[in-house]
C-alpha positions in Angstrom: 17.7 29.1 -15.1 16.3 25.7 -13.6 17.6 24.8 -10.4 18.4 20.8 -10.5 17.6 19.5 -7.7 19.2 15.6 -6.6 16.3 13.5 -5.3 16.8 10.1 -4.1 14.8 6.9 -5.3 15.3 3.8 -3.1 13.5 0.8 -4.1 14.2 -3.1 -4.1 13.5 -3.7 -7.7 15.2 -6.9 -6.9 14.5 -9.8 -4.6 11.2 -11.5 -3.4 9.1 -8.0 -3.3 11.2 -6.9 -6.8 7.5 -6.8 -8.4 6.4 -3.7 -5.9 9.5 -2.0 -6.3 9.3 -1.8 -9.9 6.0 -0.5 -10.2 7.0 2.4 -7.5 10.4 3.5 -9.5 8.3 3.1 -12.8 6.4 5.8 -11.7 8.5 8.0 -9.9 10.8 7.9 -12.8 7.5 8.5 -15.3 6.9 11.7 -13.5 10.4 13.0 -13.1 10.8 12.4 -17.0 7.7 14.7 -17.1 9.0 17.1 -14.6 12.3 17.3 -16.6 10.8 17.9 -19.9 8.8 21.0 -18.7 10.6 23.7 -19.2 8.2 26.1 -17.7 9.0 24.4 -14.2 11.6 26.4 -12.2 13.1 22.9 -11.1 14.3 19.8 -12.7 15.4 16.6 -11.0 18.6 14.4 -11.0 17.3 10.7 -10.0 20.1 9.2 -7.5 18.5 5.9 -7.9 19.5 2.9 -5.7 18.4 -0.7 -5.5 18.6 -2.4 -2.1 17.7 -5.9 -3.0 15.6 -6.4 0.0 18.9 -6.3 2.0 18.4 -4.3 4.9 21.7 -3.4 5.7 22.0 -2.1 1.9 19.0 0.5 3.0 20.9 2.0 5.7 24.1 2.4 3.3 22.4 3.2 0.5 20.4 6.0 1.8 23.2 7.8 3.7 25.3 8.0 0.6 22.1 9.8 -0.9 22.3 12.3 1.7 25.8 12.7 2.7 27.4 12.6 -0.8 24.6 13.2 -3.4 23.2 16.0 -1.6 19.4 14.6 -1.7 17.7 15.9 0.9 14.3 14.3 -0.5 14.2 10.4 -0.8 11.1 8.9 -2.4 11.2 4.7 -1.3 11.6 2.1 0.8 8.9 -1.0 0.5 8.6 -2.6 4.0 8.2 -1.1 7.1 11.7 -2.7 8.3 13.0 -1.0 5.7 11.3 2.2 5.9 12.5 2.2 10.1 16.5 1.2 8.8 16.1 4.5 6.8 14.2 7.1 9.2 17.6 7.4 11.7 19.8 8.5 8.9 16.9 10.8 7.1 16.8 12.3 10.5 20.2 12.8 11.2 20.7 14.8 7.8 17.4 16.4 8.6 15.8 15.0 5.0 12.2 13.8 4.3 11.3 10.2 3.2 8.5 10.0 1.1 6.7 6.7 1.9 3.9 5.3 -0.4 3.2 1.5 0.8 0.4 0.7 2.9 1.7 0.1 6.9 0.4 -0.6 9.6 0.3 2.5 11.7 1.2 3.9 15.0 3.9 6.1 13.9 4.2 10.0 12.8 7.8 10.6 12.3 8.5 14.7 11.6 10.6 13.6 8.6 8.5 11.3 6.8 5.5 12.4 4.5 3.1 9.2 4.9 1.1 8.8 1.3 0.3 5.3 1.3 -2.8 3.9 3.4 -2.9 4.0 7.7 -4.7 0.8 9.3 -8.0 3.4 8.9 -7.6 3.4 5.1 -7.2 -0.3 4.8 -7.6 -3.0 7.3 -10.7 -1.3 9.1 -12.9 -0.7 5.9 -11.8 -4.2 4.9 -12.8 -5.9 8.1 -16.0 -3.8 8.4 -17.0 -5.5 5.2 -15.8 -9.0 5.7 -16.9 -10.2 8.8 -20.7 -9.4 8.4 -20.2 -10.9 4.9 -18.1 -13.8 5.7 -18.0 -14.7 9.3 -15.6 -13.6 12.4 -13.3 -17.0 12.4 -10.5 -16.0 10.9 -7.1 -17.0 10.4 -4.0 -14.5 10.4 -0.6 -15.2 8.4 2.3 -12.8 8.0 5.4 -11.8 7.0 7.6 -12.1 10.6 7.9 -8.6 10.7 6.4 -5.5 12.2 3.8 -5.2 9.5 2.9 -8.8 9.7 2.6 -8.5 13.8 1.4 -5.3 14.2 -1.7 -5.3 11.3 -2.2 -9.0 12.4 -2.9 -7.1 16.1 -5.2 -4.6 14.7 -7.3 -8.0 13.0 -7.0 -9.8 16.5 -9.1 -6.2 18.3 -11.5 -6.2 15.3 -12.4 -9.6 15.6 -12.5 -9.8 18.8 -14.5 -7.0 19.5 -17.5 -8.1 17.4 -17.3 -12.0 20.1 -15.2 -13.5 17.2 -12.7 -16.0 16.9 -8.7 -16.1 15.9 -8.4 -19.6 14.7 -4.2 -19.8 13.9 -1.8 -16.9 13.7 1.2 -17.8 11.9 4.5 -16.1 10.5 6.8 -16.6 8.1 10.6 -15.4 7.4 11.0 -13.0 4.4 11.2 -15.0 1.2 10.4 -18.0 2.8 7.7 -20.1 0.9 7.1 -23.2 2.9 3.4 -22.6 3.3 2.0 -26.4 3.7 1.8 -26.2 7.3 -0.2 -23.0 7.3 -2.2 -24.5 4.4 -3.0 -27.5 6.7 -4.3 -25.6 9.4 -6.5 -23.5 7.2 -7.8 -26.9 5.7 -8.5 -28.4 9.2 -10.2 -25.3 10.6 -12.1 -23.9 8.1 -11.7 -20.1 8.9 -14.5 -18.0 7.5 -11.6 -16.0 5.5 -7.7 -15.7 5.7 -6.1 -11.9 6.3 -2.7 -12.6 4.2 -0.2 -10.2 5.5 2.5 -12.0 3.6 4.9 -9.9 1.6 6.2 -11.3 -2.1 7.2 -14.5 -3.1 5.9 -15.7 0.3 2.4 -14.3 -0.1 2.4 -15.6 -4.1 3.2 -19.2 -2.5 0.7 -19.2 0.0 -2.2 -18.2 -2.8 -0.8 -20.8 -4.9 -1.1 -23.1 -2.3 -4.9 -22.3 -1.4 -5.8 -22.6 -5.4 -4.5 -26.0 -5.1 -6.6 -26.8 -2.1 -9.4 -25.0 -3.9 -9.4 -27.6 -6.3 -9.3 -30.4 -4.4 -11.9 -29.4 -2.1 -14.9 -27.0 -3.1 -15.3 -25.6 0.4 -12.1 -23.5 -0.2 -13.1 -21.6 -3.1 -12.4 -18.3 -2.6 -16.6 -17.6 -2.8 -16.8 -19.3 0.4 -13.7 -18.7 2.0 -11.6 -15.8 0.7 -7.9 -15.2 1.4 -7.7 -11.1 2.1 -5.3 -8.5 1.8 -4.3 -5.3 2.3 -1.0 -4.7 0.2 -1.8 -7.3 -2.7 -2.2 -4.9 -6.0 -2.4 -5.7 -10.0 1.6 -5.8 -10.3 1.8 -9.1 -8.1 -1.0 -11.1 -9.8 1.1 -12.2 -12.7 3.6 -13.6 -10.5 0.8 -15.5 -8.8 -1.3 -16.8 -11.6 -4.3 -15.0 -12.7 -6.3 -18.3 -11.9 -4.7 -18.5 -8.7 -5.6 -15.0 -7.3 -9.3 -14.7 -8.7 -11.7 -14.1 -6.2 -9.6 -13.2 -3.4 -10.5 -9.7 -1.8 -8.1 -6.9 -1.3 -8.4 -3.2 -0.1 -6.5 -0.3 -1.5 -6.5 3.2 -1.8 -6.3 3.0 -5.7 -7.6 0.2 -8.2 -6.9 0.5 -12.2 -10.4 1.1 -12.9 -10.9 4.3 -10.3 -13.6 5.9 -12.7 -11.8 9.5 -13.1 -10.7 11.7 -16.0 -6.9 12.0 -14.3 -7.0 8.1 -14.1 -7.9 7.7 -17.7 -5.1 9.8 -18.5 -2.5 8.5 -16.5 -3.4 5.2 -18.5 -2.6 7.1 -21.6 0.6 8.0 -20.2 1.4 4.5 -18.8 0.5 2.6 -22.0 2.6 5.4 -24.2 5.8 4.7 -22.2 5.2 1.1 -21.2 2.8 -0.5 -23.7 -0.9 -1.3 -23.4 0.0 -4.7 -21.4 1.2 -3.1 -18.5 -1.3 -3.0 -15.4 -1.7 0.5 -13.1 -1.6 -0.2 -9.6 -1.3 1.4 -6.4 1.9 1.7 -6.4 2.5 2.8 -10.0 0.1 5.7 -9.2 1.6 6.3 -6.0 5.4 6.9 -6.8 3.8 8.9 -10.1 2.2 11.0 -7.7 5.0 11.5 -4.8 7.3 13.2 -7.4 4.9 15.4 -8.5 3.5 16.6 -5.1 7.4 17.0 -4.1 7.5 19.2 -7.5 4.9 21.6 -6.4 5.8 21.6 -3.0 9.3 22.6 -3.9 7.9 25.5 -6.6 5.6 26.9 -3.6 8.3 26.8 -1.1 11.0 28.1 -3.4 13.6 25.8 -1.8 14.2 21.9 -1.0 15.1 23.0 2.5 12.4 20.4 4.4 10.6 22.6 6.7 9.7 25.3 3.9 8.7 22.3 1.2 6.3 20.6 4.4 4.5 24.1 4.9 3.8 24.3 1.2 2.6 20.5 0.6 0.1 21.5 3.9 -1.7 24.3 2.0 -2.4 22.2 -1.3 -4.4 19.5 -2.7 -3.2 17.5 -4.9 -5.7 16.2 -7.9 -4.2 12.8 -9.1 -5.5 9.8 -10.7 -6.4 7.9 -7.1 -8.4 11.0 -6.3 -7.6 14.3 -4.5 -5.3 14.0 -1.6 -4.0 16.5 1.1 -1.6 16.1 3.5 -2.3 16.6 7.2 0.1 19.3 9.1 -0.2 17.2 12.6 0.3 13.6 11.4 2.0 14.2 8.0 0.1 11.4 6.9 -2.7 11.6 3.7 -6.1 11.6 3.3 -7.1 9.1 0.8 -10.3 6.6 -0.6 -10.7 3.4 0.5 -11.8 0.7 -1.3 -12.3 -2.8 -2.2 -11.7 -5.0 -4.9 -12.2 -8.6 -5.6 -9.1 -10.0 -8.2 -10.6 -11.2 -11.7 -9.2 -13.5 -13.9 -7.7 -11.2 -16.4 -5.1 -10.0 -13.8 -7.2 -6.7 -12.9 -9.4 -5.9 -9.9 -13.3 -5.7 -9.9 -14.0 -2.7 -7.4 -16.9 -3.2 -5.3 -16.9 -0.9 -2.6 -15.6 2.5 -2.1 -15.8 5.6 0.2 -17.3 8.5 -0.9 -14.5 10.8 -0.6 -11.1 11.0 1.0 -10.6 9.6 4.6 -8.2 11.3 6.8 -5.6 9.1 8.4 -5.9 7.8 12.1 -2.7 6.4 12.1 -2.4 6.0 15.9 -6.6 4.9 16.0 -7.0 7.4 18.2 -10.4 7.8 17.0 -11.3 3.5 17.0 -14.1 2.7 19.1 -14.1 -1.5 19.2 -17.8 -1.4 20.9 -19.1 1.4 17.7 -16.8 -0.9 15.0 -19.0 -3.9 16.7 -22.5 -2.4 16.5 -21.7 -1.1 12.7 -20.7 -5.0 11.8 -24.0 -5.8 13.4 -25.9 -3.3 11.8 -24.3 -4.7 8.5 -25.1 -8.1 9.1 -28.7 -7.2 9.7 -29.7 -4.8 7.2 -26.4 -4.8 4.6 -25.8 -1.2 5.1 -21.6 0.1 4.4 -19.7 3.1 5.4 -18.5 2.2 1.7 -21.2 2.7 -1.0 -22.0 -0.3 -3.6 -20.2 0.0 -6.6 -22.2 -1.0 -9.7 
């Protein structure tokens, strides 16, 4: 008889970053349905799904209920780093495991968290290694006013200053704040080579819409000349921005819909059958899907859902996914992933322009980062157009 295991799904599908939460949850539920239909598997899952609505107090209360009342040992979820950090003490208290699929700012390696999203060396480092030699090193920084914005912009400052560049401005907005006028005015006055957008949800959408209007007024601010770049913007949010307003800007991600591999083609078919042909794929949709299958395989390999045996089983496996192969490092609990650089097109998707040849191990604390070596790499790229990412034809 198959064992039914309670599985927590903690995603804000309403609120300022609801589009991200809906994609992550839909991907997880799609995988969960597949697993539960497969009678050959030794386990099935009982989903315990809750929507914090972006309310930080709800994350704490709902995660504790999942663990204490519903008996979950594994929780897949949280979007923002503030949500993740709110949940981690509860996860540790009950000796459970949080599966976090979002890109984040790094400088964390919790024994009770599996990080399947990108760390800084898998998102902002390859992004800036391309941007600085291509556009320049006079940069304007934006962000939502919490640790994601603060820390990612701190790393950006280090990268820019290593190349003897200049930070022309750094502004933050509270989550859900859409008053971007001051930022846009400063950008217009200072004319940076590019703008790093670490805003989240509706704040990010408002900034890109306002920047599009600036570009219509002054062609010097069209994305071909001065792009807005992001480490966390995906296909699921482009409709909320507007395809015309988003087009031309650049993003780094460990997955885009047009990744060319057989498993991604199969995933596209599954999503079409479930949600319709118009549903875009994103790193959050595929990340939620992959995480559930990873949990199922690790539990099956361990013969239990207790977290230590599950982690040991997890560390011995390579998971073939629509993103490409994923392995989890036993020292950091982080995934090796393939960085990509995409340019938003006017059809609501990304054109992949650069990608790594193979998965890059996560370096969450940037212990292997050498500012001088980065500056030399950027200098070579300015001279000969070289890149550690490959050009996608």
